[in-house]
N, CA, C and O atoms as CSV, one atom per row, in Angstrom:
chain,resi,resn,atom,element,x,y,z
A,1,MET,N,N,-11.501,-9.383,-10.878
A,1,MET,CA,C,-12.750,-10.109,-11.058
A,1,MET,C,C,-13.919,-9.184,-10.714
A,1,MET,O,O,-13.803,-8.262,-9.906
A,2,ARG,N,N,-15.028,-9.467,-11.350
A,2,ARG,CA,C,-16.271,-8.745,-11.083
A,2,ARG,C,C,-17.262,-9.726,-10.466
A,2,ARG,O,O,-17.128,-10.941,-10.614
A,3,THR,N,N,-18.241,-9.188,-9.786
A,3,THR,CA,C,-19.285,-9.997,-9.176
A,3,THR,C,C,-20.640,-9.470,-9.621
A,3,THR,O,O,-20.869,-8.261,-9.657
A,4,ILE,N,N,-21.533,-10.389,-9.959
A,4,ILE,CA,C,-22.919,-10.032,-10.238
A,4,ILE,C,C,-23.793,-10.816,-9.267
A,4,ILE,O,O,-23.624,-12.024,-9.103
A,5,THR,N,N,-24.717,-10.130,-8.633
A,5,THR,CA,C,-25.690,-10.764,-7.751
A,5,THR,C,C,-27.069,-10.522,-8.337
A,5,THR,O,O,-27.480,-9.380,-8.539
A,6,ILE,N,N,-27.773,-11.603,-8.606
A,6,ILE,CA,C,-29.117,-11.531,-9.176
A,6,ILE,C,C,-30.097,-11.955,-8.093
A,6,ILE,O,O,-29.959,-13.033,-7.515
A,7,THR,N,N,-31.086,-11.113,-7.817
A,7,THR,CA,C,-32.156,-11.448,-6.891
A,7,THR,C,C,-33.396,-11.740,-7.730
A,7,THR,O,O,-33.798,-10.937,-8.572
A,8,PHE,N,N,-33.985,-12.894,-7.484
A,8,PHE,CA,C,-35.148,-13.327,-8.248
A,8,PHE,C,C,-36.440,-12.923,-7.542
A,8,PHE,O,O,-36.434,-12.601,-6.354
A,9,THR,N,N,-37.522,-12.943,-8.269
A,9,THR,CA,C,-38.810,-12.510,-7.726
A,9,THR,C,C,-39.274,-13.386,-6.561
A,9,THR,O,O,-40.091,-12.941,-5.754
A,10,ASN,N,N,-38.773,-14.622,-6.453
A,10,ASN,CA,C,-39.152,-15.482,-5.332
A,10,ASN,C,C,-38.250,-15.282,-4.115
A,10,ASN,O,O,-38.415,-15.963,-3.104
A,11,GLY,N,N,-37.290,-14.345,-4.208
A,11,GLY,CA,C,-36.394,-14.044,-3.091
A,11,GLY,C,C,-35.062,-14.769,-3.149
A,11,GLY,O,O,-34.147,-14.409,-2.410
A,12,ASP,N,N,-34.916,-15.787,-4.007
A,12,ASP,CA,C,-33.636,-16.478,-4.153
A,12,ASP,C,C,-32.605,-15.528,-4.748
A,12,ASP,O,O,-32.948,-14.599,-5.478
A,13,LYS,N,N,-31.324,-15.777,-4.421
A,13,LYS,CA,C,-30.223,-14.977,-4.957
A,13,LYS,C,C,-29.150,-15.911,-5.492
A,13,LYS,O,O,-28.983,-17.034,-5.015
A,14,ILE,N,N,-28.431,-15.428,-6.486
A,14,ILE,CA,C,-27.233,-16.122,-6.964
A,14,ILE,C,C,-26.167,-15.063,-7.200
A,14,ILE,O,O,-26.447,-13.995,-7.744
A,15,SER,N,N,-24.945,-15.368,-6.787
A,15,SER,CA,C,-23.814,-14.481,-7.034
A,15,SER,C,C,-22.804,-15.229,-7.882
A,15,SER,O,O,-22.479,-16.386,-7.613
A,16,LEU,N,N,-22.312,-14.553,-8.913
A,16,LEU,CA,C,-21.346,-15.138,-9.829
A,16,LEU,C,C,-20.151,-14.209,-9.947
A,16,LEU,O,O,-20.311,-12.989,-9.954
A,17,GLU,N,N,-18.951,-14.778,-10.039
A,17,GLU,CA,C,-17.749,-14.005,-10.312
A,17,GLU,C,C,-17.372,-14.228,-11.765
A,17,GLU,O,O,-17.549,-15.319,-12.307
A,18,PHE,N,N,-16.848,-13.173,-12.391
A,18,PHE,CA,C,-16.433,-13.290,-13.783
A,18,PHE,C,C,-15.354,-12.260,-14.069
A,18,PHE,O,O,-15.290,-11.226,-13.405
A,19,PRO,N,N,-14.502,-12.536,-15.059
A,19,PRO,CA,C,-13.475,-11.558,-15.406
A,19,PRO,C,C,-14.095,-10.359,-16.111
A,19,PRO,O,O,-15.193,-10.447,-16.660
A,20,GLU,N,N,-13.379,-9.241,-16.089
A,20,GLU,CA,C,-13.856,-8.067,-16.803
A,20,GLU,C,C,-14.030,-8.432,-18.268
A,20,GLU,O,O,-13.154,-9.055,-18.867
A,21,GLN,N,N,-15.164,-8.044,-18.843
A,21,GLN,CA,C,-15.475,-8.368,-20.226
A,21,GLN,C,C,-14.803,-7.372,-21.167
A,21,GLN,O,O,-14.553,-6.227,-20.790
A,22,ASP,N,N,-14.517,-7.799,-22.365
A,22,ASP,CA,C,-13.834,-6.959,-23.353
A,22,ASP,C,C,-14.856,-6.100,-24.091
A,22,ASP,O,O,-15.166,-6.337,-25.258
A,23,ILE,N,N,-15.375,-5.086,-23.372
A,23,ILE,CA,C,-16.355,-4.170,-23.952
A,23,ILE,C,C,-15.843,-2.765,-23.688
A,23,ILE,O,O,-15.776,-2.327,-22.539
A,24,ASP,N,N,-15.481,-2.059,-24.754
A,24,ASP,CA,C,-14.952,-0.711,-24.550
A,24,ASP,C,C,-16.096,0.263,-24.269
A,24,ASP,O,O,-17.266,-0.042,-24.501
A,25,GLY,N,N,-15.733,1.424,-23.770
A,25,GLY,CA,C,-16.723,2.412,-23.348
A,25,GLY,C,C,-17.695,2.815,-24.428
A,25,GLY,O,O,-18.869,3.050,-24.144
A,26,SER,N,N,-17.234,2.902,-25.662
A,26,SER,CA,C,-18.125,3.328,-26.739
A,26,SER,C,C,-19.178,2.278,-27.062
A,26,SER,O,O,-20.219,2.597,-27.635
A,27,ARG,N,N,-18.913,1.027,-26.697
A,27,ARG,CA,C,-19.870,-0.055,-26.984
A,27,ARG,C,C,-20.690,-0.450,-25.757
A,27,ARG,O,O,-21.617,-1.251,-25.880
A,28,TRP,N,N,-20.374,0.088,-24.577
A,28,TRP,CA,C,-21.049,-0.341,-23.349
A,28,TRP,C,C,-22.554,-0.090,-23.394
A,28,TRP,O,O,-23.332,-0.972,-23.028
A,29,LYS,N,N,-22.981,1.096,-23.834
A,29,LYS,CA,C,-24.415,1.385,-23.872
A,29,LYS,C,C,-25.129,0.429,-24.815
A,29,LYS,O,O,-26.191,-0.093,-24.478
A,30,GLN,N,N,-24.563,0.195,-25.982
A,30,GLN,CA,C,-25.164,-0.740,-26.940
A,30,GLN,C,C,-25.246,-2.141,-26.328
A,30,GLN,O,O,-26.262,-2.823,-26.468
A,31,PHE,N,N,-24.181,-2.565,-25.654
A,31,PHE,CA,C,-24.175,-3.875,-25.007
A,31,PHE,C,C,-25.248,-3.966,-23.927
A,31,PHE,O,O,-26.003,-4.938,-23.890
A,32,SER,N,N,-25.326,-2.970,-23.047
A,32,SER,CA,C,-26.301,-3.020,-21.956
A,32,SER,C,C,-27.731,-2.946,-22.483
A,32,SER,O,O,-28.619,-3.608,-21.947
A,33,ASP,N,N,-27.965,-2.151,-23.525
A,33,ASP,CA,C,-29.302,-2.110,-24.132
A,33,ASP,C,C,-29.698,-3.486,-24.666
A,33,ASP,O,O,-30.820,-3.946,-24.454
A,34,ARG,N,N,-28.776,-4.126,-25.351
A,34,ARG,CA,C,-29.059,-5.468,-25.890
A,34,ARG,C,C,-29.247,-6.483,-24.773
A,34,ARG,O,O,-30.152,-7.316,-24.831
A,35,LEU,N,N,-28.399,-6.414,-23.760
A,35,LEU,CA,C,-28.472,-7.364,-22.655
A,35,LEU,C,C,-29.840,-7.333,-21.993
A,35,LEU,O,O,-30.435,-8.382,-21.750
A,36,PHE,N,N,-30.342,-6.140,-21.699
A,36,PHE,CA,C,-31.581,-6.030,-20.939
A,36,PHE,C,C,-32.834,-6.056,-21.802
A,36,PHE,O,O,-33.945,-6.001,-21.275
A,37,SER,N,N,-32.674,-6.140,-23.115
A,37,SER,CA,C,-33.841,-6.302,-23.985
A,37,SER,C,C,-34.090,-7.770,-24.322
A,37,SER,O,O,-35.062,-8.096,-25.005
A,38,GLN,N,N,-33.218,-8.653,-23.846
A,38,GLN,CA,C,-33.360,-10.090,-24.107
A,38,GLN,C,C,-34.354,-10.714,-23.124
A,38,GLN,O,O,-34.639,-10.141,-22.073
A,39,GLN,N,N,-34.871,-11.874,-23.470
A,39,GLN,CA,C,-35.775,-12.588,-22.578
A,39,GLN,C,C,-35.029,-13.358,-21.496
A,39,GLN,O,O,-35.608,-13.728,-20.475
A,40,TYR,N,N,-33.731,-13.598,-21.727
A,40,TYR,CA,C,-32.927,-14.371,-20.780
A,40,TYR,C,C,-31.595,-13.671,-20.536
A,40,TYR,O,O,-31.025,-13.062,-21.441
A,41,LEU,N,N,-31.105,-13.769,-19.287
A,41,LEU,CA,C,-29.719,-13.442,-18.987
A,41,LEU,C,C,-28.952,-14.742,-19.160
A,41,LEU,O,O,-29.328,-15.762,-18.584
A,42,MET,N,N,-27.884,-14.719,-19.943
A,42,MET,CA,C,-27.133,-15.941,-20.237
A,42,MET,C,C,-25.717,-15.827,-19.716
A,42,MET,O,O,-25.071,-14.786,-19.839
A,43,PHE,N,N,-25.242,-16.924,-19.126
A,43,PHE,CA,C,-23.900,-16.984,-18.578
A,43,PHE,C,C,-23.236,-18.281,-19.008
A,43,PHE,O,O,-23.878,-19.330,-19.058
A,44,GLU,N,N,-21.954,-18.206,-19.318
A,44,GLU,CA,C,-21.132,-19.401,-19.446
A,44,GLU,C,C,-20.665,-19.701,-18.024
A,44,GLU,O,O,-19.927,-18.909,-17.437
A,45,LEU,N,N,-21.083,-20.824,-17.469
A,45,LEU,CA,C,-20.858,-21.123,-16.059
A,45,LEU,C,C,-20.335,-22.545,-15.917
A,45,LEU,O,O,-21.060,-23.508,-16.171
A,46,SER,N,N,-19.093,-22.673,-15.515
A,46,SER,CA,C,-18.475,-23.983,-15.271
A,46,SER,C,C,-18.643,-24.925,-16.457
A,46,SER,O,O,-18.960,-26.101,-16.279
A,47,GLY,N,N,-18.433,-24.413,-17.657
A,47,GLY,CA,C,-18.501,-25.245,-18.852
A,47,GLY,C,C,-19.901,-25.454,-19.403
A,47,GLY,O,O,-20.077,-26.220,-20.350
A,48,ALA,N,N,-20.893,-24.797,-18.837
A,48,ALA,CA,C,-22.282,-24.922,-19.314
A,48,ALA,C,C,-22.845,-23.538,-19.598
A,48,ALA,O,O,-22.354,-22.546,-19.057
A,49,MET,N,N,-23.867,-23.462,-20.438
A,49,MET,CA,C,-24.585,-22.212,-20.636
A,49,MET,C,C,-25.804,-22.245,-19.725
A,49,MET,O,O,-26.600,-23.183,-19.772
A,50,VAL,N,N,-25.944,-21.220,-18.898
A,50,VAL,CA,C,-27.059,-21.120,-17.962
A,50,VAL,C,C,-27.887,-19.908,-18.356
A,50,VAL,O,O,-27.344,-18.835,-18.620
A,51,MET,N,N,-29.209,-20.082,-18.395
A,51,MET,CA,C,-30.121,-19.007,-18.799
A,51,MET,C,C,-31.118,-18.742,-17.678
A,51,MET,O,O,-31.724,-19.670,-17.144
A,52,TYR,N,N,-31.286,-17.458,-17.324
A,52,TYR,CA,C,-32.257,-17.041,-16.321
A,52,TYR,C,C,-33.281,-16.146,-17.002
A,52,TYR,O,O,-32.900,-15.142,-17.604
A,53,PRO,N,N,-34.576,-16.477,-16.930
A,53,PRO,CA,C,-35.597,-15.611,-17.538
A,53,PRO,C,C,-35.612,-14.232,-16.875
A,53,PRO,O,O,-35.704,-14.128,-15.652
A,54,VAL,N,N,-35.521,-13.186,-17.679
A,54,VAL,CA,C,-35.515,-11.820,-17.163
A,54,VAL,C,C,-36.795,-11.521,-16.387
A,54,VAL,O,O,-36.765,-10.749,-15.429
A,55,GLN,N,N,-37.909,-12.115,-16.782
A,55,GLN,CA,C,-39.179,-11.855,-16.090
A,55,GLN,C,C,-39.154,-12.340,-14.641
A,55,GLN,O,O,-40.000,-11.934,-13.845
A,56,ASN,N,N,-38.195,-13.204,-14.284
A,56,ASN,CA,C,-38.082,-13.697,-12.916
A,56,ASN,C,C,-37.039,-12.942,-12.095
A,56,ASN,O,O,-36.751,-13.327,-10.962
A,57,VAL,N,N,-36.471,-11.877,-12.650
A,57,VAL,CA,C,-35.415,-11.118,-11.971
A,57,VAL,C,C,-36.009,-9.875,-11.313
A,57,VAL,O,O,-36.674,-9.067,-11.961
A,58,ARG,N,N,-35.755,-9.741,-10.018
A,58,ARG,CA,C,-36.200,-8.556,-9.277
A,58,ARG,C,C,-35.143,-7.461,-9.347
A,58,ARG,O,O,-35.472,-6.295,-9.566
A,59,SER,N,N,-33.858,-7.832,-9.160
A,59,SER,CA,C,-32.792,-6.832,-9.200
A,59,SER,C,C,-31.469,-7.490,-9.575
A,59,SER,O,O,-31.287,-8.701,-9.452
A,60,ILE,N,N,-30.548,-6.635,-10.040
A,60,ILE,CA,C,-29.207,-7.075,-10.414
A,60,ILE,C,C,-28.213,-6.074,-9.826
A,60,ILE,O,O,-28.374,-4.863,-9.977
A,61,GLN,N,N,-27.191,-6.592,-9.161
A,61,GLN,CA,C,-26.124,-5.756,-8.619
A,61,GLN,C,C,-24.805,-6.215,-9.236
A,61,GLN,O,O,-24.489,-7.404,-9.216
A,62,VAL,N,N,-24.040,-5.276,-9.783
A,62,VAL,CA,C,-22.732,-5.577,-10.368
A,62,VAL,C,C,-21.681,-4.807,-9.584
A,62,VAL,O,O,-21.824,-3.609,-9.341
A,63,TYR,N,N,-20.609,-5.519,-9.186
A,63,TYR,CA,C,-19.535,-4.892,-8.424
A,63,TYR,C,C,-18.203,-5.303,-9.019
A,63,TYR,O,O,-18.053,-6.474,-9.370
A,64,PRO,N,N,-17.255,-4.444,-9.153
A,64,PRO,CA,C,-17.355,-3.004,-8.968
A,64,PRO,C,C,-18.173,-2.367,-10.087
A,64,PRO,O,O,-18.433,-2.987,-11.118
A,65,VAL,N,N,-18.561,-1.146,-9.866
A,65,VAL,CA,C,-19.382,-0.434,-10.842
A,65,VAL,C,C,-18.633,-0.372,-12.173
A,65,VAL,O,O,-17.436,-0.085,-12.195
A,66,PRO,N,N,-19.323,-0.639,-13.281
A,66,PRO,CA,C,-18.665,-0.521,-14.588
A,66,PRO,C,C,-18.148,0.900,-14.806
A,66,PRO,O,O,-18.729,1.870,-14.321
A,67,GLU,N,N,-17.052,0.999,-15.542
A,67,GLU,CA,C,-16.430,2.300,-15.791
A,67,GLU,C,C,-17.355,3.233,-16.551
A,67,GLU,O,O,-17.400,4.430,-16.264
A,68,HIS,N,N,-18.094,2.703,-17.517
A,68,HIS,CA,C,-18.984,3.516,-18.338
A,68,HIS,C,C,-20.432,3.162,-17.997
A,68,HIS,O,O,-20.866,2.025,-18.180
A,69,LEU,N,N,-21.162,4.145,-17.505
A,69,LEU,CA,C,-22.565,3.945,-17.143
A,69,LEU,C,C,-23.445,4.726,-18.111
A,69,LEU,O,O,-23.001,5.710,-18.702
A,70,PRO,N,N,-24.706,4.284,-18.275
A,70,PRO,CA,C,-25.618,5.053,-19.129
A,70,PRO,C,C,-25.809,6.468,-18.578
A,70,PRO,O,O,-25.674,6.694,-17.376
A,71,ASP,N,N,-26.118,7.403,-19.447
A,71,ASP,CA,C,-26.314,8.797,-19.050
A,71,ASP,C,C,-27.424,8.961,-18.014
A,71,ASP,O,O,-27.384,9.887,-17.203
A,72,PHE,N,N,-28.410,8.072,-18.037
A,72,PHE,CA,C,-29.570,8.202,-17.145
A,72,PHE,C,C,-29.337,7.573,-15.772
A,72,PHE,O,O,-30.238,7.582,-14.933
A,73,CYS,N,N,-28.137,7.024,-15.529
A,73,CYS,CA,C,-27.829,6.401,-14.241
A,73,CYS,C,C,-27.559,7.486,-13.201
A,73,CYS,O,O,-26.782,8.407,-13.451
A,74,ILE,N,N,-28.194,7.379,-12.042
A,74,ILE,CA,C,-27.932,8.303,-10.928
A,74,ILE,C,C,-26.668,7.815,-10.229
A,74,ILE,O,O,-26.614,6.688,-9.737
A,75,ARG,N,N,-25.673,8.659,-10.190
A,75,ARG,CA,C,-24.366,8.290,-9.657
A,75,ARG,C,C,-24.201,8.758,-8.204
A,75,ARG,O,O,-24.800,9.745,-7.777
A,76,GLY,N,N,-23.378,8.024,-7.467
A,76,GLY,CA,C,-23.018,8.424,-6.113
A,76,GLY,C,C,-24.095,8.188,-5.069
A,76,GLY,O,O,-24.040,8.787,-3.995
A,77,ALA,N,N,-25.076,7.335,-5.347
A,77,ALA,CA,C,-26.155,7.075,-4.384
A,77,ALA,C,C,-25.615,6.330,-3.164
A,77,ALA,O,O,-24.686,5.531,-3.283
A,78,GLN,N,N,-26.189,6.589,-2.007
A,78,GLN,CA,C,-25.855,5.938,-0.749
A,78,GLN,C,C,-27.145,5.555,-0.045
A,78,GLN,O,O,-28.159,6.232,-0.216
A,79,PRO,N,N,-27.133,4.476,0.751
A,79,PRO,CA,C,-28.327,4.147,1.541
A,79,PRO,C,C,-28.687,5.301,2.471
A,79,PRO,O,O,-27.803,5.934,3.048
A,80,ALA,N,N,-29.960,5.572,2.617
A,80,ALA,CA,C,-30.429,6.648,3.493
A,80,ALA,C,C,-30.504,6.146,4.932
A,80,ALA,O,O,-30.763,4.969,5.186
A,81,GLY,N,N,-30.271,7.068,5.867
A,81,GLY,CA,C,-30.463,6.764,7.264
A,81,GLY,C,C,-29.330,6.074,7.849
A,81,GLY,O,O,-29.351,5.750,9.037
């Protein structure tokens, strides 16, 4: 299972678990580009479709890290101090 934690601009957080999606490495960049160019993040959640406006999202954390990351992603970062 994977976990996504979304932090909203008002400080609220939601964490969701989901199975690994069927997206191969060659399609991951295309998928992520499309995902983050949308006005809403959409999830199938407990039999319902839930939509979160991207403009209200401060940050997104996905665990574990996806196997294929965009070329511009800085890898191996650790908290300082």
